Backbone as CSV, one residue per row, in Angstrom:
resi,resn,N_x,N_y,N_z,CA_x,CA_y,CA_z,C_x,C_y,C_z
1,MET,-7.665,126.211,108.883,-7.128,126.667,107.614,-6.893,125.481,106.658
2,LYS,-6.382,124.358,107.206,-6.136,123.185,106.370,-7.440,122.631,105.817
3,THR,-8.503,122.673,106.622,-9.806,122.185,106.182,-10.329,123.022,105.020
4,THR,-10.195,124.329,105.108,-10.640,125.218,104.035,-9.852,124.949,102.760
5,ALA,-8.541,124.774,102.888,-7.709,124.496,101.717,-8.078,123.158,101.088
6,ARG,-8.367,122.159,101.918,-8.734,120.835,101.425,-10.077,120.890,100.683
7,ILE,-11.045,121.609,101.258,-12.351,121.752,100.610,-12.205,122.463,99.271
8,LEU,-11.425,123.530,99.234,-11.198,124.264,97.992,-10.541,123.365,96.953
9,SER,-9.584,122.546,97.373,-8.908,121.620,96.470,-9.898,120.621,95.888
10,LEU,-10.778,120.080,96.723,-11.786,119.122,96.250,-12.761,119.767,95.278
11,VAL,-13.179,120.984,95.563,-14.107,121.706,94.690,-13.453,121.966,93.331
12,LEU,-12.206,122.414,93.346,-11.506,122.685,92.086,-11.281,121.407,91.294
13,SER,-10.968,120.305,91.961,-10.783,119.028,91.276,-12.078,118.564,90.632
14,ALA,-13.184,118.690,91.352,-14.490,118.295,90.810,-14.864,119.160,89.614
15,ALA,-14.571,120.457,89.689,-14.871,121.363,88.573,-14.040,121.005,87.349
16,ALA,-12.781,120.655,87.554,-11.916,120.281,86.434,-12.418,119.000,85.778
17,LEU,-12.851,118.031,86.567,-13.385,116.784,86.013,-14.660,117.031,85.224
18,ALA,-15.524,117.892,85.733,-16.786,118.197,85.045,-16.540,118.924,83.735
19,ALA,-15.466,119.717,83.656,-15.183,120.493,82.453,-14.546,119.653,81.359
20,ASP,-13.924,118.528,81.704,-13.264,117.684,80.710,-14.314,117.018,79.829
21,PRO,-14.095,117.021,78.518,-15.045,116.341,77.643,-14.913,114.835,77.811
22,PRO,-15.949,114.085,77.455,-15.864,112.634,77.548,-14.808,112.119,76.580
23,PRO,-14.267,110.933,76.847,-13.245,110.399,75.947,-13.821,110.148,74.556
24,ALA,-12.976,110.271,73.546,-13.418,110.044,72.176,-13.751,108.573,71.984
25,PRO,-14.889,108.279,71.364,-15.205,106.883,71.082,-14.151,106.304,70.140
26,ALA,-13.703,105.117,70.432,-12.670,104.485,69.602,-13.314,103.511,68.624
27,GLY,-12.726,103.389,67.451,-13.207,102.429,66.469,-14.589,102.750,65.963
28,ASN,-15.536,101.849,66.211,-16.902,102.012,65.738,-17.813,102.375,66.905
29,PHE,-18.771,103.222,66.655,-19.786,103.548,67.641,-21.027,104.007,66.900
30,LYS,-22.100,104.180,67.625,-23.348,104.676,67.043,-23.628,106.071,67.572
31,LEU,-24.378,106.808,66.801,-24.766,108.160,67.172,-26.236,108.331,66.821
32,ILE,-26.964,109.053,67.680,-28.372,109.329,67.400,-28.578,110.836,67.282
33,PHE,-29.218,111.236,66.205,-29.673,112.611,65.995,-31.080,112.632,66.589
34,GLN,-31.229,113.256,67.787,-32.457,113.129,68.552,-33.502,114.207,68.312
35,ALA,-33.079,115.424,68.008,-34.051,116.506,67.865,-33.389,117.716,67.217
36,TYR,-34.232,118.675,66.835,-33.713,119.948,66.334,-34.638,121.062,66.777
37,ASP,-34.075,122.278,66.772,-34.842,123.435,67.217,-34.528,124.602,66.296
38,GLY,-35.558,125.249,65.816,-35.366,126.412,64.963,-36.156,126.304,63.678
39,ASP,-35.999,127.303,62.846,-36.704,127.391,61.573,-35.964,126.550,60.539
40,THR,-36.623,125.525,60.009,-35.983,124.620,59.058,-35.588,125.316,57.748
41,LYS,-36.112,126.509,57.516,-35.730,127.269,56.324,-34.404,128.001,56.525
42,HIS,-33.926,128.041,57.772,-32.661,128.714,58.103,-31.793,127.797,58.965
43,PRO,-31.287,126.696,58.382,-30.529,125.710,59.160,-29.296,126.274,59.868
44,ALA,-28.700,127.317,59.339,-27.490,127.882,59.956,-27.778,128.447,61.347
45,LYS,-29.033,128.753,61.625,-29.409,129.315,62.929,-29.996,128.263,63.873
46,MET,-30.080,127.021,63.429,-30.718,125.962,64.208,-29.742,125.293,65.172
47,GLU,-30.320,124.578,66.157,-29.551,123.728,67.061,-30.025,122.293,66.890
48,PHE,-29.085,121.341,67.032,-29.372,119.931,66.827,-28.928,119.145,68.053
49,GLN,-29.777,118.252,68.510,-29.461,117.426,69.670,-28.919,116.095,69.168
50,VAL,-27.684,115.781,69.580,-27.044,114.537,69.167,-26.479,113.823,70.387
51,LYS,-26.375,112.493,70.276,-25.799,111.719,71.369,-25.028,110.542,70.806
52,PRO,-23.698,110.533,70.995,-22.941,109.331,70.665,-23.330,108.222,71.648
53,ILE,-23.522,107.013,71.150,-23.834,105.885,72.022,-22.503,105.209,72.336
54,ALA,-21.889,105.683,73.407,-20.586,105.184,73.843,-20.470,105.464,75.335
55,PRO,-19.706,104.655,76.038,-19.545,104.887,77.475,-19.041,106.303,77.759
56,GLY,-19.717,107.000,78.651,-19.311,108.347,79.047,-19.770,109.451,78.110
57,ALA,-20.354,109.096,76.982,-20.798,110.119,76.025,-22.044,110.812,76.553
58,ARG,-22.186,112.081,76.206,-23.314,112.874,76.680,-24.076,113.476,75.506
59,THR,-25.354,113.678,75.729,-26.169,114.387,74.756,-25.700,115.834,74.721
60,GLU,-25.630,116.402,73.529,-25.258,117.814,73.425,-26.011,118.479,72.291
61,PHE,-26.022,119.804,72.341,-26.666,120.600,71.307,-25.582,121.273,70.483
62,VAL,-25.648,121.103,69.166,-24.633,121.639,68.269,-25.302,122.415,67.143
63,LYS,-24.503,123.211,66.477,-24.960,123.978,65.314,-24.129,123.560,64.112
64,ILE,-24.546,123.984,62.931,-23.762,123.714,61.730,-22.401,124.383,61.906
65,GLY,-21.345,123.618,61.648,-19.982,124.107,61.817,-19.336,123.631,63.106
66,ASP,-20.153,123.169,64.077,-19.620,122.672,65.347,-19.070,121.262,65.191
67,THR,-18.136,120.918,66.099,-17.622,119.559,66.194,-18.241,118.922,67.430
68,ILE,-18.720,117.695,67.296,-19.333,116.982,68.410,-18.237,116.594,69.394
69,SER,-18.422,116.948,70.661,-17.423,116.689,71.698,-16.993,115.229,71.725
70,GLY,-15.695,115.030,71.917,-15.164,113.679,72.035,-15.065,112.925,70.729
71,THR,-15.346,113.612,69.608,-15.266,112.973,68.289,-14.581,113.951,67.333
72,ASN,-14.353,113.498,66.125,-13.854,114.376,65.060,-15.000,114.816,64.153
73,LEU,-16.231,114.464,64.513,-17.376,114.713,63.640,-17.806,116.173,63.654
74,LYS,-17.833,116.747,62.462,-18.253,118.134,62.287,-19.628,118.148,61.617
75,VAL,-20.525,118.978,62.145,-21.864,119.120,61.575,-21.757,120.018,60.348
76,VAL,-22.166,119.505,59.181,-21.995,120.284,57.952,-23.298,120.676,57.260
77,LYS,-24.385,119.918,57.519,-25.611,120.236,56.773,-26.824,119.634,57.472
78,PHE,-27.958,120.337,57.354,-29.244,119.824,57.816,-30.209,119.914,56.665
79,GLU,-31.017,118.870,56.502,-32.036,118.876,55.462,-33.350,118.354,56.038
80,PHE,-34.371,119.217,56.024,-35.694,118.816,56.497,-36.321,117.898,55.462
81,LYS,-36.812,116.723,55.930,-37.464,115.773,55.035,-38.641,115.130,55.741
82,GLU,-39.656,114.807,54.953,-40.792,114.051,55.454,-41.041,112.881,54.507
83,ALA,-41.561,111.786,55.076,-41.895,110.618,54.270,-43.154,109.982,54.844
84,LYS,-43.893,109.305,53.996,-45.106,108.634,54.453,-44.709,107.316,55.123
85,ASN,-45.210,107.114,56.331,-44.980,105.872,57.054,-45.880,104.802,56.437
86,ALA,-45.291,103.694,56.008,-46.043,102.644,55.328,-47.109,102.019,56.227
87,LYS,-46.851,101.950,57.514,-47.809,101.325,58.436,-48.950,102.267,58.809
88,THR,-48.613,103.497,59.170,-49.637,104.433,59.647,-50.217,105.303,58.543
89,ARG,-49.542,105.353,57.398,-49.928,106.188,56.255,-49.894,107.675,56.580
90,GLU,-49.224,108.017,57.691,-49.056,109.408,58.115,-47.666,109.883,57.704
91,LYS,-47.542,111.200,57.517,-46.221,111.766,57.248,-45.407,111.737,58.531
92,GLU,-44.137,111.399,58.393,-43.245,111.448,59.546,-41.972,112.188,59.177
93,ASP,-41.357,112.756,60.186,-40.139,113.537,60.014,-38.953,112.588,59.863
94,VAL,-38.286,112.652,58.731,-37.084,111.854,58.475,-35.927,112.790,58.089
95,SER,-35.877,113.924,58.766,-34.841,114.921,58.474,-33.455,114.320,58.639
96,GLU,-32.486,114.900,57.920,-31.119,114.381,57.912,-30.124,115.422,58.395
97,LEU,-29.169,114.961,59.195,-28.057,115.771,59.660,-26.799,115.150,59.087
98,THR,-26.078,115.905,58.267,-24.861,115.391,57.643,-23.660,115.776,58.490
99,LEU,-22.838,114.767,58.774,-21.634,114.929,59.585,-20.441,114.473,58.766
100,THR,-19.300,115.076,59.009,-18.093,114.653,58.321,-16.956,114.509,59.320
101,ASP,-16.098,113.554,59.051,-14.875,113.383,59.835,-13.730,113.788,58.911
102,PRO,-13.208,115.007,59.071,-12.176,115.487,58.156,-10.873,114.705,58.233
103,LYS,-10.611,114.043,59.350,-9.365,113.276,59.491,-9.339,112.062,58.578
104,ILE,-10.501,111.428,58.394,-10.547,110.249,57.526,-11.316,110.526,56.234
105,GLU,-11.733,111.781,56.050,-12.458,112.210,54.859,-13.666,111.319,54.567
106,LYS,-14.502,111.162,55.596,-15.686,110.322,55.466,-16.905,111.105,55.937
107,THR,-18.032,110.906,55.256,-19.283,111.599,55.576,-20.307,110.590,56.076
108,PHE,-21.101,111.019,57.057,-22.152,110.193,57.637,-23.452,110.992,57.611
109,VAL,-24.565,110.313,57.364,-25.868,110.967,57.379,-26.685,110.358,58.513
110,ALA,-27.057,111.200,59.468,-27.868,110.767,60.597,-29.317,111.170,60.334
111,ILE,-30.209,110.193,60.376,-31.637,110.438,60.181,-32.269,110.597,61.563
112,LEU,-33.163,111.539,61.687,-33.804,111.844,62.959,-34.315,110.581,63.659
113,ASN,-33.904,110.422,64.910,-34.323,109.331,65.791,-33.933,107.933,65.332
114,LYS,-32.900,107.843,64.495,-32.382,106.538,64.085,-30.876,106.536,64.337
115,ALA,-30.373,105.430,64.868,-28.936,105.321,65.137,-28.191,105.178,63.817
116,VAL,-27.054,105.835,63.734,-26.184,105.713,62.559,-24.856,105.140,63.035
117,ASP,-24.310,104.201,62.259,-23.017,103.613,62.572,-21.911,104.561,62.141
118,ILE,-20.997,104.849,63.051,-19.849,105.703,62.774,-18.598,104.826,62.823
119,THR,-17.851,104.803,61.744,-16.597,104.063,61.689,-15.479,105.072,61.601
120,THR,-14.624,105.119,62.635,-13.580,106.121,62.676,-12.260,105.640,62.098
121,ALA,-12.216,104.381,61.650,-10.991,103.888,61.015,-11.155,104.000,59.508
122,LYS,-10.068,104.337,58.830,-10.110,104.512,57.376,-10.121,103.194,56.651
């Protein structure tokens, strides 16, 4: 009986740890907007893949209106953009994901596949 109780305790502890969000990045950190899924003409229905570059941070999928786990950053806007690459002369996706931190009233624009510096101090 003690063995069963101990196993159950370990399982519940592991589940609680897995459910906890990663710690909030302190001070300055970088974030990458890695991908998006959905119809670019209807951004409210799309999902966006983002990853804070900080110890313990995880890639997650968010929608407009969501807050990125472990941060105060709220996804507020997506804009599909293309630009000609000067080297290849091909069009490339340079779409933008706008994030805001309502606590410090600051806005950040993340460009697809480029790291953006996030400063959480006012």
